[in-house]
C-alpha positions as a printed Julia matrix, in Angstrom:
830×3 Matrix{Float64}:
  0.0     0.0     0.0
  2.83    2.41    0.86
  4.42    1.8    -2.55
  1.17    2.75   -4.27
  0.88    6.0    -2.33
  4.25    7.31   -3.45
  3.58    7.42   -7.22
  0.04    8.62   -6.64
  1.32   11.43   -4.46
  3.96   12.47   -6.96
  1.57   12.24   -9.91
 -0.81   14.49   -8.02
  2.13   16.78   -7.33
  2.93   16.86  -11.04
 -0.66   17.81  -11.88
 -0.53   20.41   -9.15
  2.7    21.77  -10.62
  1.04   22.03  -14.02
 -1.91   23.9   -12.55
  0.36   26.09  -10.49
  2.48   26.93  -13.53
 -0.63   27.93  -15.46
 -1.85   30.14  -12.62
  1.24   32.22  -11.87
  2.31   33.96  -15.05
  1.15   37.43  -14.08
  3.02   37.42  -10.78
  6.05   35.69  -12.17
  6.51   38.03  -15.09
  7.45   40.84  -12.77
 10.36   38.74  -11.49
 11.4    37.24  -14.81
 15.1    37.38  -15.76
 16.28   40.37  -17.73
 16.58   38.39  -20.94
 12.93   37.42  -20.73
 13.7    33.71  -20.57
 12.64   31.27  -17.89
 15.45   30.28  -15.57
 14.71   26.65  -16.28
 17.17   23.79  -15.75
 18.13   23.86  -19.44
 17.41   27.33  -20.83
 17.31   27.85  -24.59
 20.62   29.71  -24.69
 22.37   26.72  -23.11
 21.33   24.5   -25.99
 22.79   26.56  -28.81
 25.18   24.48  -30.93
 28.82   25.44  -30.96
 30.84   26.54  -33.92
 30.86   23.67  -36.37
 33.7    21.25  -35.86
 34.56   22.39  -32.35
 34.5    19.38  -30.01
 34.21   21.18  -26.67
 34.65   24.96  -26.77
 33.32   27.54  -24.31
 30.1    25.69  -23.62
 27.31   26.25  -21.11
 26.29   23.16  -19.11
 23.65   22.26  -16.55
 25.68   19.68  -14.62
 24.5    21.18  -11.3
 20.9    21.7   -12.43
 21.58   25.33  -13.35
 23.24   27.02  -16.31
 26.97   27.6   -15.85
 30.03   27.89  -18.03
 31.87   24.59  -18.17
 34.96   26.17  -16.62
 32.96   27.51  -13.67
 31.66   24.09  -12.55
 33.56   22.43   -9.69
 33.04   18.94  -11.13
 35.03   16.9   -13.64
 32.73   17.4   -16.64
 33.22   16.8   -20.33
 30.8    18.42  -22.77
 30.39   18.08  -26.53
 28.15   19.94  -28.93
 25.78   17.91  -31.05
 26.91   19.77  -34.17
 30.54   18.81  -33.58
 29.7    15.16  -32.93
 27.69   15.01  -36.15
 30.61   16.47  -38.09
 32.91   13.81  -36.64
 30.56   11.08  -37.88
 29.53   10.07  -34.36
 26.19    8.27  -34.44
 26.22    6.1   -31.28
 26.24    7.39  -27.72
 29.17    5.22  -26.62
 31.43    6.81  -29.24
 31.98    9.8   -26.96
 34.12    7.61  -24.67
 37.1     8.14  -26.98
 36.94   11.92  -26.37
 36.75   11.69  -22.57
 39.62   10.82  -20.19
 38.72    8.17  -17.64
 35.72    6.99  -19.65
 35.62    3.72  -21.58
 33.0     1.46  -23.1
 32.04   -1.93  -21.71
 29.27   -4.38  -22.48
 28.5    -7.73  -24.04
 26.47   -9.32  -26.88
 29.35   -9.02  -29.29
 29.45   -5.27  -28.9
 25.72   -4.88  -29.65
 25.0    -4.14  -25.99
 27.3    -1.45  -24.65
 27.44    0.81  -21.61
 29.68    3.43  -20.06
 32.49    2.71  -17.62
 33.83    5.73  -15.72
 36.98    5.57  -13.58
 36.66    1.81  -13.12
 33.01    1.99  -12.07
 31.26   -0.5   -14.31
 28.83   -3.41  -14.4
 29.6    -6.4   -16.63
 26.4    -8.32  -15.84
 24.57   -8.96  -19.1
 21.23   -9.35  -17.26
 18.88   -6.75  -18.74
 17.07   -6.29  -15.44
 20.24   -4.98  -13.78
 20.88   -1.25  -13.85
 24.33    0.15  -14.52
 26.27    2.23  -11.93
 26.86    4.9   -14.57
 23.51    6.54  -15.19
 22.35    7.69  -18.62
 19.76   10.44  -19.08
 18.15   11.56  -22.31
 16.33   14.88  -22.08
 16.26   14.66  -18.27
 14.81   11.12  -18.3
 16.68    8.2   -16.72
 17.36    5.26  -19.08
 17.19    2.09  -16.98
 17.88   -0.36  -19.82
 21.54   -1.15  -20.46
 20.69   -1.67  -24.13
 19.13    1.78  -24.16
 22.51    3.37  -23.44
 23.59    2.64  -27.02
 20.7     4.51  -28.62
 21.3     6.62  -31.69
 22.37   10.25  -31.4
 20.31   12.76  -33.38
 19.16   16.36  -33.08
 21.36   16.82  -30.02
 22.2    20.19  -28.48
 25.05   18.73  -26.46
 26.23   15.79  -24.38
 27.52   16.18  -20.82
 29.58   13.5   -19.07
 29.86   13.98  -15.29
 32.51   11.96  -13.5
 32.29   10.84   -9.88
 29.18   10.26   -7.74
 26.27   12.47   -8.83
 23.5    11.0    -6.7
 22.71   14.24   -4.87
 21.15   16.03   -7.83
 20.42   13.14  -10.2
 17.87   10.6    -9.2
 19.28    7.19   -9.92
 22.38    5.03   -9.5
 24.91    7.67  -10.5
 27.66    6.1    -8.37
 30.33    6.34  -11.05
 28.93    9.34  -12.86
 26.47    9.93  -15.64
 26.03   10.85  -19.27
 23.29   13.35  -20.1
 22.11   13.73  -23.69
 20.35   17.06  -24.11
 18.14   17.48  -27.16
 17.37   20.55  -29.23
 14.02   21.94  -28.13
 11.22   23.72  -29.97
 11.43   27.5   -30.38
  8.58   29.97  -30.73
  8.2    32.26  -33.69
 10.71   30.67  -36.04
 10.67   28.14  -38.84
 13.98   26.35  -38.96
 15.56   22.96  -39.34
 18.16   20.89  -41.08
 18.6    17.75  -43.14
 21.75   15.67  -43.53
 22.38   12.72  -45.83
 25.42   10.46  -45.44
 26.82    7.62  -47.49
 29.76    5.56  -46.3
 31.65    2.3   -46.27
 29.64   -0.93  -45.96
 26.87    0.88  -47.85
 26.11    3.01  -44.84
 23.11    5.2   -45.54
 22.14    7.78  -42.95
 19.41   10.39  -43.13
 18.96   12.82  -40.24
 16.8    15.86  -39.99
 14.66   18.15  -37.87
 12.1    20.86  -38.44
 10.84   23.54  -36.05
  7.4    24.99  -36.79
  5.66   27.85  -34.93
  1.97   27.23  -34.26
  0.65   30.65  -33.42
  2.25   32.82  -30.74
  2.27   30.32  -27.86
  2.95   26.97  -29.52
  5.82   25.4   -31.43
  6.38   21.91  -32.81
  9.73   20.2   -33.41
  9.98   16.9   -35.26
 13.29   15.12  -35.69
 14.46   11.72  -36.78
 17.26    9.53  -38.03
 17.59    6.46  -40.21
 20.98    4.78  -40.16
 21.76    1.44  -41.74
 24.74   -0.45  -43.14
 25.49   -3.85  -44.59
 27.53   -6.66  -43.07
 30.96   -5.78  -41.71
 32.32   -9.26  -40.94
 32.67  -11.95  -43.62
 31.48  -15.37  -42.47
 33.67  -18.03  -44.08
 31.79  -20.92  -42.42
 32.87  -23.72  -42.01
 36.51  -22.66  -42.5
 38.88  -23.3   -39.63
 37.58  -26.72  -38.6
 40.37  -29.28  -38.32
 40.0   -32.25  -40.66
 37.97  -34.98  -38.98
 36.32  -32.75  -36.36
 32.5   -33.01  -36.34
 30.3   -30.0   -37.03
 27.34  -31.53  -35.17
 26.8   -33.99  -32.33
 23.58  -35.42  -33.7
 21.25  -34.38  -36.54
 22.16  -31.46  -38.75
 22.1   -28.21  -36.82
 20.65  -24.75  -37.39
 19.38  -23.68  -40.77
 19.99  -21.26  -42.37
 23.55  -20.89  -41.12
 26.82  -19.09  -41.73
 25.59  -15.68  -42.89
 27.72  -12.52  -42.81
 27.39  -10.39  -39.68
 27.53   -6.82  -38.42
 24.44   -5.48  -40.21
 22.42   -2.74  -38.55
 19.22   -0.9   -39.44
 18.18    1.76  -36.92
 15.26    4.15  -37.12
 14.37    6.75  -34.48
 12.06    9.71  -34.2
 11.11   12.39  -31.69
  8.12   14.75  -31.63
  8.0    17.73  -29.26
  5.16   20.17  -28.66
  5.95   23.37  -26.74
  3.36   25.61  -25.15
  4.37   28.91  -23.55
  1.21   30.43  -22.07
  3.38   33.25  -20.73
  7.0    34.35  -20.52
  7.2    32.56  -17.16
  5.86   29.14  -18.15
  6.98   26.43  -20.56
  5.08   23.16  -21.01
  6.66   20.61  -23.35
  5.23   17.24  -24.35
  7.63   14.76  -25.96
  7.2    11.37  -27.59
  9.97    9.25  -29.08
 10.5     5.79  -30.53
 13.57    3.79  -31.5
 13.77    0.65  -33.64
 17.01   -1.3   -34.03
 17.39   -4.41  -36.2
 20.74   -6.19  -36.01
 22.47   -9.33  -37.14
 23.29  -12.13  -34.74
 25.88  -10.82  -32.3
 29.22  -10.73  -34.18
 31.34  -12.57  -31.63
 34.56  -14.17  -32.76
 36.41  -16.93  -30.94
 39.96  -17.38  -29.68
 41.44  -20.62  -28.38
 42.43  -20.52  -24.7
 43.82  -23.02  -22.21
 42.39  -23.08  -18.67
 44.8   -23.65  -15.78
 43.65  -26.07  -13.07
 45.05  -26.45   -9.55
 45.42  -29.66   -7.52
 41.81  -29.35   -6.31
 40.44  -29.2    -9.84
 39.65  -25.48   -9.64
 40.19  -23.21  -12.64
 42.59  -20.57  -11.34
 44.05  -19.15  -14.55
 44.16  -19.29  -18.31
 46.35  -18.44  -21.29
 45.79  -17.89  -24.99
 46.65  -20.98  -27.02
 49.63  -20.61  -29.31
 49.46  -22.12  -32.83
 51.32  -25.18  -31.55
 49.48  -25.58  -28.23
 47.95  -29.05  -27.73
 47.23  -29.16  -24.02
 43.5   -29.37  -23.35
 44.02  -27.71  -19.98
 47.1   -27.07  -17.86
 47.39  -29.12  -14.7
 49.21  -28.14  -11.5
 52.37  -29.78  -12.91
 52.19  -27.75  -16.12
 51.31  -30.81  -18.18
 48.17  -31.68  -20.12
 45.1   -31.99  -17.92
 42.18  -34.0   -19.28
 39.44  -34.93  -16.81
 35.83  -34.72  -18.09
 34.54  -35.53  -14.61
 35.92  -32.13  -13.53
 35.57  -30.26  -16.86
 32.52  -31.96  -18.43
 32.74  -30.28  -21.85
 36.13  -31.88  -22.38
 34.03  -34.9   -23.27
 33.25  -33.18  -26.59
 36.87  -32.39  -27.34
 38.23  -33.38  -30.73
 41.59  -35.05  -30.1
 43.31  -36.1   -33.36
 45.84  -38.14  -31.37
 43.22  -39.72  -29.11
 45.21  -38.96  -25.96
 43.15  -36.09  -24.51
 45.09  -33.36  -26.32
 43.47  -30.77  -28.53
 44.39  -30.16  -32.15
 47.29  -27.65  -32.35
 46.04  -24.1   -31.82
 42.39  -25.2   -31.84
 39.62  -24.95  -29.29
 38.16  -28.12  -27.8
 35.78  -28.56  -30.74
 38.66  -28.59  -33.22
 38.28  -25.03  -34.54
 41.33  -22.88  -35.32
 40.21  -19.23  -35.48
 40.3   -17.63  -38.92
 42.06  -14.34  -39.72
 40.25  -11.41  -38.12
 42.64   -9.1   -39.96
 40.71   -9.95  -43.13
 37.43   -9.18  -41.34
 36.7   -12.89  -41.22
 34.86  -15.07  -38.75
 33.47  -18.57  -39.05
 30.18  -19.42  -37.32
 27.21  -21.67  -37.93
 24.67  -19.9   -35.68
 24.66  -16.67  -37.69
 21.93  -14.65  -39.41
 22.39  -11.22  -40.97
 18.99  -10.1   -39.67
 18.09  -11.54  -36.26
 18.36   -9.37  -33.14
 15.76   -6.78  -32.19
 15.5    -3.8   -29.83
 12.59   -1.39  -29.43
 12.26    1.65  -27.17
  9.33    4.02  -26.59
  9.14    7.12  -24.41
  6.62    9.78  -23.49
  7.52   12.76  -21.29
  5.84   15.87  -19.94
  8.15   18.75  -18.97
  6.83   21.73  -17.01
  9.12   24.68  -16.26
  7.88   27.78  -14.48
  9.32   30.92  -12.92
  7.44   31.33   -9.61
  9.03   34.66   -8.83
 11.4    33.6    -6.06
 12.1    30.13   -7.41
 12.04   28.11  -10.61
  9.93   24.96  -10.79
 10.74   21.94  -12.98
  8.53   18.87  -13.28
  9.45   15.85  -15.42
  6.93   13.02  -15.82
  8.1    10.12  -17.97
  7.02    6.68  -19.16
  9.33    4.33  -21.07
  9.33    0.81  -22.45
 12.25   -1.25  -23.74
 11.81   -4.56  -25.55
 14.75   -6.71  -26.52
 15.29  -10.08  -28.23
 18.93  -11.02  -28.82
 20.66  -14.31  -29.67
 24.27  -15.29  -30.17
 26.54  -18.21  -30.98
 27.98  -19.0   -27.54
 31.03  -20.86  -28.85
 31.73  -18.44  -31.72
 32.73  -21.23  -34.1
 31.38  -23.28  -37.02
 30.81  -26.2   -34.66
 27.31  -26.67  -33.25
 28.24  -26.26  -29.6
 25.76  -24.03  -27.79
 23.99  -20.7   -28.15
 22.66  -17.99  -25.86
 19.47  -15.96  -25.96
 17.8   -13.2   -24.0
 14.43  -11.52  -24.31
 13.26   -8.76  -22.02
 10.46   -6.29  -21.52
 11.25   -3.35  -19.23
  8.68   -0.7   -18.32
  9.46    2.4   -16.28
  7.57    5.35  -14.86
  9.3     8.31  -13.22
  8.31   11.63  -11.71
 10.67   14.37  -10.63
  9.79   17.69   -9.0
 12.58   20.2    -8.59
 12.82   23.77   -7.28
 15.79   26.09   -7.84
 16.33   29.47   -6.25
 18.8    32.14   -5.18
 18.85   34.57   -2.29
 21.86   36.79   -1.9
 24.95   34.62   -1.42
 22.89   31.43   -1.27
 21.63   29.32   -4.17
 19.72   26.11   -3.65
 18.05   23.15   -5.35
 15.57   20.76   -3.78
 12.99   18.24   -4.81
 11.59   14.73   -4.89
 11.96   11.8    -7.27
 10.06    8.57   -7.84
 10.92    5.68  -10.15
  9.08    2.43  -10.82
 10.63   -0.33  -12.95
  9.12   -3.65  -13.92
 11.72   -5.81  -15.65
 10.68   -9.16  -17.13
 13.55  -11.2   -18.51
 14.13  -14.69  -19.88
 17.66  -15.7   -20.75
 19.83  -18.74  -20.89
 21.98  -21.1   -22.87
 20.24  -22.56  -25.9
 20.77  -26.1   -27.15
 19.87  -26.23  -30.86
 19.26  -29.58  -32.51
 22.48  -31.57  -32.86
 24.44  -29.28  -30.53
 26.88  -30.38  -27.86
 24.6   -28.93  -25.19
 21.59  -30.85  -26.52
 23.69  -34.02  -26.23
 24.24  -33.24  -22.53
 20.46  -33.37  -22.1
 20.09  -36.39  -24.42
 17.83  -34.35  -26.7
 19.87  -33.99  -29.92
 16.89  -34.62  -32.21
 14.73  -31.84  -30.78
 17.08  -29.51  -28.95
 16.12  -27.83  -25.7
 16.2   -24.33  -24.15
 17.52  -24.19  -20.53
 16.13  -20.79  -19.51
 16.15  -18.65  -16.38
 12.97  -16.57  -16.08
 12.7   -13.72  -13.63
 10.84  -10.54  -12.82
 12.35   -7.69  -10.83
 10.12   -4.84   -9.66
 11.65   -1.72   -8.19
 10.03    1.24   -6.44
 12.48    3.99   -5.54
 11.45    7.25   -3.87
 13.79    9.99   -2.73
 14.02   13.55   -1.54
 17.08   15.65   -2.23
 18.58   19.08   -1.77
 21.79   20.98   -2.38
 22.93   24.49   -1.43
 25.8    26.65   -2.55
 26.83   29.41   -0.15
 29.34   32.16   -0.95
 30.37   32.52    2.68
 33.3    34.84    1.94
 34.66   36.67   -1.07
 36.01   34.09   -3.55
 34.86   31.13   -1.41
 31.87   28.84   -1.95
 30.67   25.97    0.22
 28.41   23.29   -1.28
 26.39   20.87    0.82
 23.85   18.38   -0.48
 22.16   15.09    0.22
 19.57   12.59   -0.95
 17.51   10.17    1.13
 16.27    7.11   -0.76
 13.72    4.41   -0.01
 14.23    1.39   -2.26
 11.7    -1.44   -2.41
 12.29   -4.52   -4.58
 10.44   -7.73   -5.32
 12.06  -10.58   -7.23
 10.82  -13.88   -8.66
 13.16  -16.42  -10.27
 12.64  -19.78  -11.89
 14.81  -22.0   -14.05
 13.74  -24.79  -16.35
 14.25  -26.71  -19.57
 11.75  -25.56  -22.2
 10.71  -27.25  -25.43
 12.73  -25.95  -28.36
 10.32  -24.57  -30.96
 12.89  -22.73  -33.08
 16.68  -22.82  -32.86
 16.67  -19.07  -33.47
 14.4   -18.04  -30.6
 14.17  -17.98  -26.81
 11.34  -20.43  -26.16
  9.44  -20.33  -22.85
  6.12  -21.84  -23.93
  6.31  -25.44  -22.71
  8.21  -26.29  -19.52
  9.69  -29.78  -19.66
 11.34  -29.97  -16.25
 12.89  -27.61  -13.64
 16.65  -27.05  -13.49
 17.36  -24.81  -10.49
 15.33  -24.08   -7.35
 12.86  -21.22   -7.66
 13.41  -18.14   -5.54
 11.22  -15.21   -4.47
 12.05  -12.29   -2.23
 10.96   -8.8    -1.19
 13.04   -6.22    0.62
 13.11   -2.54    1.49
 16.31   -0.56    2.01
 17.0     3.0     3.13
 20.0     4.56    1.39
 21.57    7.98    1.3
 23.98    9.99   -0.81
 25.72   13.19    0.14
 28.16   15.86   -0.9
 30.31   18.5     0.81
 32.67   20.66   -1.22
 34.56   23.92   -0.95
 35.48   26.08   -3.93
 38.01   28.92   -4.09
 38.51   31.41   -6.9
 41.72   33.26   -6.01
 41.91   35.13   -9.32
 39.81   35.59  -12.38
 39.91   32.43  -14.5
 41.1    30.07  -11.75
 38.87   27.67   -9.8
 40.15   25.37   -7.06
 37.84   22.79   -5.48
 37.98   19.89   -3.06
 35.26   17.77   -1.58
 33.88   14.48   -0.41
 31.03   12.65   -2.12
 29.06    9.63   -1.01
 27.4     7.7    -3.8
 25.22    4.62   -3.54
 23.85    2.04   -5.97
 20.99   -0.13   -4.8
 21.46   -3.83   -4.34
 19.82   -6.33   -6.67
 19.56  -10.04   -7.4
 21.61  -12.62   -9.27
 19.95  -14.57  -12.06
 22.55  -17.27  -12.67
 22.15  -19.37  -15.78
 21.97  -23.13  -15.62
 25.49  -24.23  -16.56
 25.81  -27.62  -14.88
 27.45  -26.24  -11.76
 25.75  -25.95   -8.37
 22.9   -23.46   -8.14
 23.4   -20.41   -5.96
 22.2   -20.72   -2.4
 19.34  -18.44   -1.31
 21.9   -16.32    0.54
 23.95  -15.79   -2.65
 21.09  -14.57   -4.85
 20.49  -11.12   -3.28
 23.47   -8.79   -3.17
 23.93   -5.64   -1.15
 24.07   -1.98   -2.22
 27.48   -0.65   -3.12
 28.68    2.5    -1.39
 31.32    4.73   -2.9
 33.04    7.45   -0.88
 34.94    9.79   -3.18
 37.62   12.25   -2.11
 38.27   14.57   -5.02
 40.11   17.8    -5.66
 40.91   19.73   -8.78
 41.53   22.97  -10.57
 40.24   24.72  -13.67
 42.35   27.45  -15.25
 41.04   29.65  -18.06
 43.36   32.02  -19.88
 42.53   35.59  -20.94
 39.82   35.59  -23.57
 39.43   31.84  -23.04
 42.39   31.28  -25.34
 43.53   28.31  -23.29
 42.27   26.08  -20.5
 44.04   23.66  -18.18
 42.04   21.35  -15.91
 43.22   18.73  -13.46
 41.43   16.3   -11.16
 42.79   14.03   -8.43
 40.57   11.45   -6.77
 40.55    8.59   -4.3
 37.6     6.18   -4.23
 36.84    3.94   -1.27
 34.26    1.26   -1.93
 32.2    -0.76    0.49
 30.46   -3.77   -1.07
 31.52   -3.04   -4.63
 29.31   -5.1    -6.95
 31.76   -7.17   -8.97
 30.32   -9.49  -11.62
 32.48  -12.6   -12.0
 32.01  -14.78  -15.09
 33.08  -18.43  -14.81
 32.07  -21.74  -16.36
 29.21  -20.58  -18.63
 27.55  -18.11  -16.3
 28.33  -15.58  -13.61
 27.12  -13.76  -10.54
 27.78  -10.61   -8.54
 29.94  -10.63   -5.42
 30.08   -7.78   -2.89
 33.72   -6.87   -2.19
 35.56   -3.82   -0.93
 37.6    -1.85   -3.45
 39.64    1.29   -3.88
 40.69    3.51   -6.77
 43.24    6.3    -7.13
 43.38    8.44  -10.22
 44.47   11.6   -12.0
 42.88   13.28  -15.04
 44.25   16.21  -17.03
 42.78   18.24  -19.88
 44.18   21.18  -21.82
 42.86   23.21  -24.74
 44.34   26.11  -26.66
 43.14   28.44  -29.39
 46.11   29.48  -31.49
 45.22   32.58  -33.42
 41.64   32.59  -34.57
 41.88   29.5   -36.74
 43.52   26.63  -34.83
 42.18   24.77  -31.8
 44.05   21.95  -30.09
 43.27   19.83  -27.07
 44.96   17.04  -25.14
 43.63   14.77  -22.41
 45.08   12.07  -20.21
 44.13    9.89  -17.28
 45.72    7.4   -14.9
 43.59    4.98  -12.89
 44.95    2.57  -10.28
 42.01    0.41   -9.19
 41.78   -2.71   -7.03
 38.95   -5.03   -5.98
 39.97   -6.74   -2.75
 39.71  -10.47   -2.0
 37.59  -11.41   -4.98
 36.68  -15.08   -5.14
 37.96  -16.2    -8.54
 37.31  -19.9    -7.82
 35.76  -21.77   -4.88
 37.96  -20.93   -1.89
 40.48  -18.95   -3.99
 40.64  -15.19   -3.32
 42.74  -12.56   -5.08
 43.01   -8.8    -5.43
 42.01   -7.94   -9.0
 41.48   -4.98  -11.26
 37.93   -3.92  -12.27
 36.86   -4.88  -15.76
 37.12   -2.48  -18.7
 39.4    -0.15  -16.75
 42.58    0.78  -18.64
 45.29    2.13  -16.38
 46.25    4.8   -18.91
 44.2     6.66  -21.47
 45.01    9.72  -23.53
 43.65   11.72  -26.39
 44.34   14.67  -28.62
 42.21   16.69  -31.01
 43.06   19.41  -33.47
 40.85   21.59  -35.64
 41.99   24.13  -38.22
 39.68   26.58  -39.98
 41.02   28.0   -43.23
 41.15   31.79  -42.67
 39.87   32.69  -46.15
 36.64   31.68  -47.82
 36.79   28.57  -49.97
 34.18   28.51  -52.73
 32.24   31.06  -50.75
 32.17   29.05  -47.53
 34.13   28.18  -44.39
 36.37   25.1   -44.52
 37.81   23.3   -41.5
 39.8    20.09  -41.11
 40.63   18.15  -37.97
 41.51   14.92  -36.3
 41.12   13.02  -33.07
 43.61   10.56  -31.59
 42.62    8.3   -28.71
 44.67    5.77  -26.74
 43.77    3.19  -24.12
 46.15    0.8   -22.41
 45.32   -2.86  -21.82
 42.39   -3.95  -19.65
 40.62   -7.11  -18.48
 37.26   -8.29  -19.81
 36.56  -10.42  -16.73
 36.99   -9.69  -13.03
 39.16  -12.8   -12.47
 42.04  -11.13  -14.38
 43.37  -14.29  -16.05
 46.01  -13.75  -18.73
 43.48  -15.08  -21.27
 41.07  -12.31  -20.24
 43.42   -9.41  -20.93
 42.9    -7.23  -23.99
 45.77   -5.29  -25.54
 45.76   -1.51  -25.66
 44.89    0.38  -28.82
 45.42    3.71  -30.56
 42.78    5.06  -32.93
 42.87    8.01  -35.32
 39.81    9.73  -36.78
 39.86   12.51  -39.39
 37.13   14.84  -40.57
 36.56   17.93  -42.68
 33.55   20.17  -43.18
 32.54   23.09  -45.35
 29.59   25.39  -44.74
 28.17   28.26  -46.74
 26.05   31.18  -45.69
 23.25   29.74  -47.8
 22.91   26.87  -45.31
 24.54   24.17  -47.43
 27.07   21.99  -45.62
 29.47   19.33  -46.89
 31.53   17.04  -44.69
 33.61   13.87  -44.82
 35.14   11.64  -42.2
 37.42    8.64  -41.77
 37.22    6.68  -38.53
 39.89    4.2   -37.41
 42.22    5.5   -40.09
 44.82    2.74  -39.66
 42.19   -0.03  -39.78
 43.21   -1.25  -36.33
 41.79   -4.56  -35.09
 41.09   -4.12  -31.39
 39.03   -6.14  -28.95
 36.18   -4.4   -27.15
 34.26   -6.97  -25.06
 34.66  -10.64  -24.21
 33.46  -13.67  -22.27
 35.64  -16.42  -20.81
 34.25  -19.8   -21.93
 37.43  -21.78  -21.32
 35.58  -24.55  -19.49
 32.85  -24.81  -22.15
 34.86  -24.92  -25.37
 38.51  -24.14  -24.55
 37.79  -20.74  -26.05
 36.83  -17.13  -25.35
 34.18  -15.1   -27.09
 35.58  -11.77  -28.25
 34.18   -8.83  -30.19
 36.14   -6.29  -32.18
 35.62   -2.61  -32.76
 34.61   -1.32  -36.16
 37.28   -1.49  -38.86
 38.12    1.59  -40.89
 35.0     3.41  -42.02
 34.51    6.52  -44.1
 31.6     8.66  -45.06
 30.58   11.8   -46.95
 27.64   14.0   -46.04
 25.64   16.8   -47.55
 23.32   18.92  -45.51
 21.11   21.96  -45.57
 20.12   24.25  -42.7
 17.3    26.72  -42.82
């Protein structure tokens, strides 16, 4: 009953806010700002795009829920204009990681499901019901779906990336930071818009556009959309790579069709916004959006690896197999270890010598990986058009100047539907597959008040979020697969699926003040109190296989793991205390302590033949991050140069570390710590040349992680390179070219090596990479624009995400970043 009262109360509050906004214009107009605009959280002037081609520039941000110059904000913030990102050919949200020190991309599903990792704060759990510790907001609305973080970028005003805990002012799970995508909004009294068309490598075809239409004096409509598609990127040479004599199936013929090329994508998105300004003091904006993404089967590749086993039969390490490697596994004496009673899938190993050794350089199924340098992979379970993602959103924004304070109300509903499948052994052999289908619905309501009084400015409000996440995922055993043979069902196949529902009700109140207690000194104090209620239902069973290319949950054949149900309520809090000092014009010094929190959740371990989790292992606790951070921001005269530095120490209690082993994984709560430094510098040389450099160092440790039963080690968080660096340069030709302005530029980004799994085995370590992107653009006063870009200029092959399946196939699944791409665009603005 209490949970029902919270949303009802906040919905009533939202309606009240709407009525209040409509009733106060006359009084509020007398106190309106001098420029006649509402002092809303994201005022129109803050959304203006930067000079074309400029990646950062002197931009206005709303990182602290009010408009401030980027250099005046005492937070480590990176900001990018939508215009500049479009010029660079950036179409996916995760692409901004290469521009931002301390930020990297993590994920799974062969790179089709990605999320942000900031300063080692990440979540590698592929369970769609689990929220990430780095929050993503689009137009002030929290995106709970991990898949939703990779949504297309279009009609963007700017993107802000805030590093460090942000839970005081932002409503959800911002332990590691957040990314906020701020859209262009409707404008009264003007007809404007743009259209861009792009053609590129792999037959990429992209159309993007927006139009702003005035509807009388008080209304305006903005419609925007994007269509972006390309053909296959990776050539499937199925069944190449299989050693002579090795079987492709372990029963009847397997999946059909099979062996298609992969990497295709067809994405379509649209947004419709209606603005009503009944007075200069009130803005009411209704938004609806939809996103459709059709993809190939996840383009995993496979590498052969050798697990290392100790005297107790526990897997405690692993190495990549060399071309001459024949050991199936490495025993405690360093010799070949072959024991199917301990490693059951060794029973499917192809041994040409019949002595328990693998074929040289092959995985257990007898597959030697083909040449990824030629953009090749070899897989049976592979369709060019298979995976699906859909997202829908409706939002009501109300902003009003009440005279002594500014009111913001955001009411949002969202739905995310996903159906993804992948070849779980990444080879032409019919081993096993994986599938997940989910349906996530969310409702949120935020009420926020901002105000100033003399030396004091303040923000306060309330936030409510409801999530219902239904998910079914598991290993799939197509007909004739090795996994179907385990069940003795090779003729029909079988789907061992975990089915669960997680419902979350989160309600919070928050506030933050900034007090200029002395000349040049500011003190900031804030906090958020959170009530988190969760209910969870889990079941696991073998379901009749209707189609090899689907997640089937229609007919339950028999249970596999014990069912589990639970309800719990937790009280959490986040807080912030910071002091800022501005000794001279253009210099900001700040230091503070932040407490961030991410709610606990539940494990949904797949059936993988190992023991089921005990009831005590299924729930896991909230993680608490205490951040000690200091920094400086220096701006030169006329903003001709900037130099920013940040130094931070993170102390974690109950860090949520997802550990993947066997063919599944689960979250462990462990303590952790992180130390780091980030530096950024920009310079404008003359009026025509802009340069920027960034760098970060992160030393992170998770303490006493259990990497095998009874084996504990200190490890490094996943997807956390110790070093990262970047540079960008942009030159504008000082004279007109063909009657327009021409600029050229480039971006270089570097990341050192990192681990794709929390156990930190040698076989789970990915090499560092350096990428170079180039772009040029030309614009005329008539509104015509031309641009071209090359991304990954050197055609580098670099691994992005992976899964350790050493005990399932003597292999790892690995995905690679996009090879070299190029594109040319023509556009028109009016």
